[in-house]
Structure formats: C-alpha cells, structure tokens
Backbone bond lengths (Angstrom), bond angles and torsions (degrees), N, CA, C in turn:
res aa  C-N    CA-C-N  psi(-1)  N-CA   C-N-CA  omega(-1)  CA-C   N-CA-C  phi
1 M - - - 1.458 - - 1.498 107.26 -
2 K 1.340 114.29 144.91 1.476 120.26 -178.12 1.557 107.44 -145.12
3 I 1.329 114.60 144.86 1.437 121.22 174.26 1.530 107.57 -100.03
4 T 1.340 115.82 124.74 1.463 118.94 -176.30 1.520 112.73 -87.78
5 E 1.301 116.18 179.89 1.472 122.62 179.75 1.515 112.29 -68.39
6 E 1.333 116.99 -8.22 1.457 120.91 177.55 1.531 111.76 -72.59
7 C 1.326 116.89 -11.84 1.480 124.59 -178.61 1.546 109.17 -54.53
8 I 1.354 114.04 131.82 1.459 119.28 176.54 1.538 111.88 -105.94
9 A 1.335 115.76 12.30 1.457 123.56 177.04 1.535 113.48 53.41
10 C 1.331 115.58 42.98 1.467 120.14 -179.09 1.541 111.54 -79.30
11 G 1.350 116.88 -21.59 1.451 120.55 -179.22 1.529 116.08 85.51
12 T 1.275 118.49 -0.24 1.493 122.38 -179.31 1.510 109.28 -60.79
13 C 1.330 119.09 -40.73 1.437 122.16 -178.31 1.511 110.64 -64.23
14 V 1.341 117.08 -39.70 1.484 121.47 -178.75 1.510 108.44 -60.75
15 E 1.325 117.48 -46.45 1.439 121.42 -179.56 1.537 112.60 -65.34
16 S 1.327 117.59 -30.03 1.466 121.09 -176.17 1.555 112.61 -82.95
17 C 1.322 117.44 -19.26 1.452 119.07 -174.93 1.515 112.65 -75.29
18 P 1.325 117.59 117.94 1.478 120.81 -177.85 1.543 114.49 -71.90
19 V 1.360 117.30 -17.19 1.453 117.73 -178.25 1.555 113.06 -114.44
20 G 1.335 117.03 10.44 1.469 120.33 178.12 1.505 114.72 62.96
21 A 1.340 115.95 37.45 1.459 120.20 -175.40 1.514 114.23 -93.21
22 I 1.332 117.53 9.97 1.484 120.80 179.18 1.498 108.53 -118.17
23 V 1.332 113.72 126.77 1.448 120.09 -177.86 1.535 110.67 -128.88
24 E 1.350 115.77 155.96 1.429 120.38 178.06 1.516 108.80 -73.57
25 S 1.313 115.29 136.01 1.485 121.88 -178.24 1.506 107.83 -141.03
26 G 1.317 116.27 90.39 1.456 118.60 -175.87 1.475 111.48 71.44
27 E 1.313 117.20 -129.83 1.451 121.58 -177.82 1.540 113.63 -87.37
28 I 1.330 117.57 -12.34 1.441 121.32 177.09 1.544 109.97 -123.78
29 Y 1.310 115.95 -175.54 1.479 120.93 177.99 1.515 110.95 -106.14
30 T 1.311 116.17 161.36 1.451 122.17 -179.29 1.536 107.84 -132.73
31 I 1.343 114.93 144.31 1.477 120.38 177.93 1.530 106.43 -97.29
32 T 1.343 115.02 126.79 1.469 120.83 -177.30 1.519 110.83 -87.09
33 E 1.322 116.49 175.23 1.463 121.46 -179.96 1.524 113.98 -69.26
34 E 1.330 117.03 -8.36 1.464 120.15 175.48 1.519 112.83 -72.10
35 C 1.338 116.56 -10.28 1.454 123.34 -178.02 1.519 110.74 -55.67
36 T 1.350 117.41 134.50 1.474 121.94 -179.83 1.546 110.61 -106.26
37 D 1.324 117.71 9.75 1.462 123.35 179.28 1.547 112.78 59.45
38 C 1.325 116.57 35.46 1.436 120.37 179.69 1.545 112.91 -74.91
39 R 1.334 116.07 -19.91 1.465 124.25 175.58 1.555 113.09 73.50
40 A 1.281 118.08 13.34 1.489 119.97 176.47 1.505 110.63 -61.23
41 C 1.334 117.56 -38.97 1.434 121.74 179.60 1.529 112.37 -67.67
42 V 1.334 116.55 -35.76 1.467 119.78 178.00 1.495 109.10 -62.00
43 D 1.311 117.90 -45.41 1.468 120.78 -179.95 1.496 113.85 -67.33
44 A 1.344 117.56 -28.15 1.433 123.76 -177.79 1.534 114.29 -82.79
45 C 1.312 117.63 -29.51 1.458 121.74 -173.27 1.564 112.56 -64.15
46 P 1.336 115.94 120.65 1.473 119.01 -177.14 1.520 114.58 -76.16
47 V 1.330 117.60 -10.54 1.481 119.34 -178.79 1.526 111.45 -122.42
48 D 1.311 118.95 15.22 1.444 123.42 176.74 1.536 112.34 53.45
49 A 1.336 116.24 45.06 1.469 121.48 -177.29 1.510 113.64 -94.17
50 I 1.323 117.71 5.61 1.500 121.79 -178.14 1.519 107.28 -114.33
51 V 1.360 115.44 123.39 1.442 121.79 -178.12 1.534 110.24 -126.04
52 D 1.335 115.10 164.52 1.492 120.32 178.55 1.520 108.65 -76.69
C-alpha cells in the first residue's frame, strides 16, 4: 500500500488504521511496514490517494 501525492493530509486514514501503520511524513502520510493490507485506509480516504 502506498499514499500518493494526491494526499491532502486530512488524517482520516490514520484514524481508520487498526494497527497504527500510517504516520505523518512531511506534508503527507506514509504507510509503514506494519501494514496488514486490510484496506481500511483505502475505503476511508476521501481523495483516493491510497493505492496498492
């Protein structure tokens, strides 16, 4: 999973992640290796900035 430059840094993905695998990284967020590919963040992102 990856967060693209389309990210608006709203934080919705951070709140939706059940394992805390999304962290702030500069002006956007990054998905860490703790990600379990549950796709909760993909469903939560209002701008479709999270891709496989």
